[in-house]
N, C-alpha and C positions, 0 to 999 in steps of 0.2 A: 504493500498500498503506500502510495507517497505521501510526504509530509503534509503537504496541501488537503489529503483526505483524513489525514489522523487528525489534522486541524477540525476538519469538516465534522466529526463524530462518526455516526452510524449513516450517514446521507453518501452513496458512491455513485457514481458518472460514468459512463460510458459509450459507446458505439456499437451497432450492428455491425460489425466484421471489425476489420483491422487493418485496410488496406489505407495504406495514408496517403492522400494527395501530395504532392510538390510542394504546394503554398503552405502545406501545414508540418512539415519535417522537421522547421525548426521546434517546433513545441515537444520532440522527443529526444532521449536520449540515444544512445550507440545500443546498435544490436544487430545480429547477426542474420535477422529476418524481418518482415514488417511486426510480427508478433512481438517479437524479442522487444523490439523498441518501443511497438504500442504500449507495453505492461512496464514502461520505464514512469509512464504518466498516470495510466487509468491502471484499477484493480479487478474492472470489471469488461467481459464483452458479453455480445450475444450473436450467438452462430446462427446464422438463420439460414445457410445450406443446408442444414438437415430437413429443413423444409420442402426441398426439392430432389434430394437424391441423398440416397446410404453412401457412407464412408465406411471404409476400413478400419479397424479397431486400432492400427497402430496407428491411423491417421491422429486420433484422439491422443493417445500416447505420446505422438511427439509433440503436439499442441501443448499438453500438461507440462512436458520436459521443458517447454521453450519460456516459461512463465514462472515469477517468484512463488513462492508457497502458500503467500496470502493470496495469489490471485484466482478470482471463480470466474466460471463459466456460463452463462445461463444459456440453453440449448431448446433449438424452437421445434416444437413437434412436427411430424411429418405430413404433409399437405394427405399422403394417403388414407392417414387416419381423422385427420379433421373437417378436411373439404370433398373429399370423393367417396370414402366409407361412412361420413356423417356422423363418426361415432359409433356407429352400430357395428359390432364382432369384430371387434379390432384387438382383442385378449392377443393371437400369436405375433399382430404387428405389436403392439407395446411391448412385448417380452423383445422382440426382436431388436426393434429400437434401443432398448435401455442396453439389452445384450452389446450392441454396437458403441455405446457411449462410456458404457464400463470403465474404459482408459483413462476416462477424464480424473477418475480415483476421487480423491477429497474436492480435489478443484471444481468439482460440479455443483455448482453456484443452485442451480434450480430447472427448471422447466418451463416454457413457455406454451401456451395453447391457445394457440388462435383460430378464433371460428368464423366459418365465412359469413358473408352480410345477410344470408337468404336463410340460415338455420335458426328455426323457432323455438325456443325454447320448450324442451318437453322433457317433463322431471323423472318417468321411467329413464329413458335414452341417458339423459345426462346424469342419473343417478347410478346406472350401472356404468358406465365409462368412467366417473370418478372412483368408484368402488374397485374397478379392476387395476386403475392408473394405482391405488393406494397401496391396493395389495401386493405391486409391486416394488415400489420406492416410497419412501419418506420424505424425498428431499422437498425441498420449497418449491410448488406449483402457483404459478401465475396464469391467468385465463384472460384473452382479450376476445370477450363478445360483441357483438355488432349487429346484432338485431335486437329491437325495444325490446322486444320480451324477457329477455335476460337481465333486465335491468329493474323488474317489479320488485316490491318488499319480498316476496312468497321466496325469490332466489336465492334470497340470504340464506336460508336453512340450508341450501345445497352446498354454498360457500363455508359456511362455519363447519357443519358436518364433517368437510372432507379436507378441511384447512386449505382452501385455495384464494388466494388474493384476486382480485380482479381489476385488471388494467387500467390505470388513468390516461387514456390517448387525446393525441392532439393529431389533427382534427378530430373534434368528438362528432359524431352521427347524432346525438342526443344529450342533452345539458348534462345528464348524470353519468356519461360515458367518461366526462372529463376528472369527474371525480373517482380518486382511490377507494376501493370498495372491498367485502369479502370480508375473510378471515385476515386478521392482525398477527396470525400466530409466527409465523416467520418471516415475512416481507411487505413491503408495499413496494408498488412496479407502477413506473411511468415508462410511457414508449408515447416519444413524441415524435411525428413521422416527416414535418416541414408543413408551415401553413402560409399563406394560402396553398399554394400548388404543392399536393402532397411528395414528397421524396426529392424536392428539389427547393424550397423555399429556405431560405435561412430565419434565425430567429434573431429579433432586436433585443437592446436591452433590456427593453420594460417589460417581455415576453417573460425573458429567462429570469429575472428580476422577480415577478410572479410565480413561476415555477419554484423556483427557489423559498420562498414563503410559502408555497403549498406543501412542499416537500417535508419542511419544517414542521408545520402545522399536521402534515397527515400521518408522520412517523411517532408522534407520540405512544406510547404501550407498544409499540412494534419493535423485533428487533434489529432493522435496517430498513432503507429505502433503497430503491435503484433506480435509476433515468437514465436509460436507453434512449439517445438518439439516432434515429433512424433517417434522416436529410440526406441519405449519404448520395442520389445520384447527381447533384450538383455541386457535390465534394464539400457541402458546410457541415458536415456531423462532428466533424473533429475540433474544427474553429468553435460551434456553438457548445461543444461539450467541454472544455478548456473554458470557455468562460464562464460556464454554469458552475464550475470545480472550485473556480476561484471565489467566486460570489457565496457559495456555501461555507467557504472555508474564511469567509470573512475578510476576502480583500479585494 
């Protein structure tokens, strides 16, 4: 963990991926890979590539060996589970996925479950899925639902039962989606994708300042708060993450 993050307490900042644009290379120390350089400044990262394709276990072992002891990875659950199967009958797929990422060892910080926008909340389907997931792992889990039905008060029972944090997203599809919710057992999780143009737009100081305030308020009683900047398409995530990190550290 960097000195800035130590001063920021439990509030950690990172990016979706670790490919460093040339304009932000000066923010990082030396290293023999992009990941090793990334880890000189940030102590968390979100692996999104697992959403699209599987990786060999040795890949995760190599990544874990490239970063300091305190570094943690959040890993996105495959779209084959969340989008194609839509959470139905995915026990074997969950087992295979978790086996593949086991090489991260104690550096596995948690799992991200992003749901398709059209997936309507169904208590039986959701309950079965998270029960299967929890039978296989006790790592922190954050879920980013994107249909309005997942934000009804009745869904809080699901989040609490299975210890799942509900992601606070930007841009938010409805006002409550901007707020971190669900269980506070393990973490709070913010995912900022770029606004107004998703994945491309940078954030100004006012937006990042408001985010820093929300993170401070939203992590009271929770072990940790993570924020992942996902506005990578325009190359802004690293710079925005560094500015947010400094704000949280009181700089």
